[in-house]
Steps between C-alpha positions, in 0.01 A plus 500: 500500500402629843278295725173658601364401842169316506337782704599751232363277224171473687485877539577555131234250402237653730582848365470381142864584421561137391279227369467143625749364246767745613419429864556124451800535275680730743422277798650185633244277327585599143629154395214328679258718303675426167489124579131540591430672165672213312315230689163675449560575132478879540733790424622750760258792511338728751188280503683174553723660763195625690347154485829343612519739800141424596562120479824513699333711774214253519743205519698676774185565706390135463841377612485730801156364597628145474804588711279672757273193525796262541630707792164546665481870420161475331230633727 
């Protein structure tokens, strides 16, 4: 199986060439997503993959804000 770069996956998703499930499963977070599905009692699907992406983006933004505040970068 060939590895698709993240930037290409984003482009494919934005163009509608792939769905959220394929985006996650072809990315580096596939196992995390499957673990997340198990822990949340849901099956892998486009809807759950979209929700997973949204949640992980929110978590990443929150972590960045905390890091910025700790280093005095918050204005």
